[in-house]
Backbone bond lengths (Angstrom), bond angles and torsions (degrees), N, CA, C in turn:
res aa  C-N    CA-C-N  psi(-1)  N-CA   C-N-CA  omega(-1)  CA-C   N-CA-C  phi
1 M - - - 1.438 - - 1.532 108.69 -
2 R 1.317 116.14 142.02 1.461 121.31 178.76 1.523 110.24 -70.68
3 D 1.305 115.34 156.11 1.460 118.89 179.61 1.540 111.15 -81.64
4 K 1.293 115.18 174.98 1.462 122.39 -175.02 1.533 111.75 -62.49
5 T 1.328 117.09 -36.67 1.461 119.32 -177.85 1.526 111.56 -64.65
6 H 1.332 117.19 -34.54 1.467 119.96 177.79 1.524 109.85 -64.84
7 T 1.307 117.09 -46.16 1.461 121.46 179.59 1.520 110.39 -60.94
8 E 1.328 116.51 -41.75 1.465 120.30 178.43 1.523 111.39 -63.66
9 F 1.328 116.82 -40.05 1.461 120.30 177.96 1.522 110.59 -63.00
10 V 1.325 117.37 -46.15 1.463 121.11 179.70 1.528 110.14 -60.01
11 D 1.305 117.01 -41.77 1.472 120.82 178.56 1.537 110.76 -63.20
12 R 1.340 116.97 -43.75 1.469 120.15 179.09 1.524 111.29 -64.53
13 W 1.339 116.92 -41.26 1.464 120.78 179.58 1.530 110.35 -64.62
14 A 1.323 117.57 -43.83 1.463 121.06 178.55 1.525 110.67 -60.28
15 E 1.303 116.55 -41.35 1.468 121.16 178.59 1.532 110.13 -64.68
16 F 1.330 117.18 -42.46 1.463 121.68 178.83 1.525 110.59 -61.70
17 V 1.327 117.27 -44.73 1.469 121.33 179.71 1.531 110.22 -62.01
18 R 1.328 116.63 -43.72 1.469 120.40 179.47 1.526 111.89 -62.59
19 N 1.315 116.46 -41.23 1.464 120.91 -174.68 1.527 114.52 -89.10
20 S 1.307 117.66 -13.22 1.477 121.53 -177.21 1.524 110.52 -135.75
21 P 1.328 117.58 65.45 1.467 119.11 -174.07 1.527 113.93 -61.17
22 D 1.330 117.96 -23.99 1.465 119.64 -179.64 1.522 113.41 -92.78
23 N 1.322 118.20 -22.35 1.464 121.30 -174.36 1.524 114.30 -89.34
24 W 1.310 118.61 -29.97 1.454 120.02 -172.94 1.523 112.40 -70.10
25 R 1.328 117.96 -27.97 1.474 120.52 -177.06 1.525 112.33 -61.38
26 K 1.336 116.77 -41.39 1.469 120.14 -179.81 1.531 110.41 -63.03
27 I 1.307 116.93 -44.95 1.468 121.42 179.67 1.529 109.96 -62.40
28 Y 1.322 116.21 -45.67 1.461 121.35 -178.91 1.528 110.66 -64.08
29 T 1.336 116.78 -42.79 1.470 120.94 179.56 1.530 110.94 -62.01
30 E 1.332 116.84 -43.63 1.467 120.08 178.45 1.529 110.79 -62.08
31 F 1.316 116.98 -39.48 1.465 121.15 179.00 1.525 110.91 -63.69
32 I 1.333 116.46 -49.13 1.468 120.52 -179.21 1.525 110.35 -62.61
33 N 1.327 117.51 -44.03 1.461 120.38 178.79 1.529 111.52 -61.07
34 A 1.317 117.40 -38.17 1.464 120.95 177.62 1.525 110.81 -65.20
35 Q 1.334 117.48 -38.68 1.460 120.80 178.49 1.528 110.99 -64.77
36 I 1.327 116.72 -42.02 1.470 120.93 178.78 1.529 110.17 -64.72
37 L 1.321 117.18 -43.26 1.462 120.97 179.03 1.528 111.11 -62.00
38 M 1.319 117.22 -44.59 1.468 120.25 179.26 1.525 111.16 -62.00
39 N 1.344 117.50 -37.97 1.459 120.85 178.09 1.525 110.62 -64.79
40 R 1.321 116.80 -44.64 1.473 120.57 179.28 1.525 111.03 -61.97
41 Q 1.332 116.61 -42.10 1.463 120.19 179.34 1.523 111.05 -64.96
42 F 1.322 116.89 -40.14 1.457 120.99 178.05 1.521 110.77 -62.67
43 L 1.340 116.89 -46.74 1.466 120.20 -179.92 1.520 111.19 -61.89
44 E 1.328 116.89 -37.86 1.471 120.66 178.44 1.529 110.59 -62.82
45 R 1.341 116.46 -44.04 1.468 119.68 178.01 1.526 110.86 -66.71
46 L 1.331 116.82 -42.18 1.463 121.23 -178.11 1.518 111.95 -62.84
47 K 1.323 117.24 -42.85 1.472 118.90 -176.66 1.522 112.47 -67.07
48 N 1.328 117.19 -18.21 1.463 120.44 178.52 1.524 113.14 -92.75
49 T 1.320 117.90 4.91 1.457 121.65 175.53 1.521 109.13 -96.47
50 P 1.322 117.90 158.63 1.463 119.58 177.71 1.539 110.28 -58.98
51 G 1.318 115.84 124.41 1.464 121.29 179.93 1.517 114.15 76.54
52 G 1.326 117.09 5.83 1.459 120.88 -176.67 1.515 113.93 -63.68
53 R 1.322 116.22 -45.12 1.467 119.05 179.80 1.514 111.08 -62.31
54 E 1.312 116.58 -38.87 1.463 120.14 178.35 1.528 110.86 -64.53
55 K 1.337 117.10 -37.50 1.465 120.81 177.60 1.525 110.90 -64.65
56 I 1.338 116.84 -40.37 1.461 120.65 177.96 1.524 110.23 -63.32
57 I 1.328 116.83 -45.97 1.464 121.39 -179.69 1.522 110.43 -60.75
58 E 1.306 116.71 -43.66 1.467 120.61 -179.73 1.528 111.71 -68.24
59 T 1.315 117.17 -45.68 1.463 121.15 -176.97 1.520 111.71 -64.21
60 Y 1.328 116.77 -45.05 1.460 120.96 -178.10 1.528 112.23 -89.85
61 Q 1.336 116.49 0.71 1.465 122.85 179.63 1.529 111.26 51.86
62 I 1.335 115.53 50.43 1.463 122.08 -178.25 1.522 108.91 -78.91
63 K 1.305 115.90 122.83 1.466 121.43 178.43 1.534 110.71 -104.91
64 N 1.328 117.52 -33.85 1.456 122.97 -178.19 1.524 109.30 -96.16
65 L 1.315 116.62 87.01 1.466 120.40 -177.12 1.517 112.19 -63.58
66 Q 1.331 117.88 -33.62 1.460 120.58 178.72 1.528 111.13 -65.87
67 G 1.318 117.42 -31.95 1.457 121.11 -179.78 1.519 113.02 -71.54
68 Y 1.329 116.29 -18.96 1.464 121.52 -179.80 1.517 110.57 -116.50
69 E 1.320 115.99 31.85 1.458 121.21 -174.48 1.532 112.45 -56.63
70 K 1.332 117.83 -45.41 1.461 120.39 -177.72 1.525 111.21 -63.67
71 L 1.323 116.94 -40.73 1.457 121.13 179.97 1.524 111.22 -65.29
72 L 1.316 116.78 -40.21 1.459 121.19 -171.92 1.521 114.03 -93.81
73 R 1.310 118.17 -5.67 1.457 121.65 -177.12 1.530 110.15 -68.09
74 N 1.316 115.28 135.17 1.462 118.36 175.27 1.525 109.02 -97.02
75 D 1.301 117.27 -172.72 1.459 120.57 -175.18 1.522 113.52 -61.15
76 S 1.326 117.95 -27.26 1.459 120.38 -179.05 1.523 112.30 -86.64
77 K 1.319 117.23 9.27 1.467 124.12 177.26 1.516 113.28 67.01
78 K 1.320 118.05 14.97 1.459 122.25 176.61 1.516 109.24 -100.05
79 I 1.321 116.09 146.40 1.445 119.96 175.06 1.516 107.92 -86.08
80 I 1.294 115.65 126.77 1.465 123.33 177.40 1.447 112.21 25.80
């Protein structure tokens, strides 16, 4: 179960969304974009570690390696 501070945060966020229908979208969009950027940066670092590309393929269950060529490409421009 989440702690009290999490519940309080959710309550405050819900109140903010209700009272500021035009303002919350910008904050939410910036948050989501930051999460996507952090994921991309992590994958970039991971693929450059020993066995990193294989871990990405296994974790995301990638079957079509050609379809993910940019993600899986290493510095020599070769796929795995």
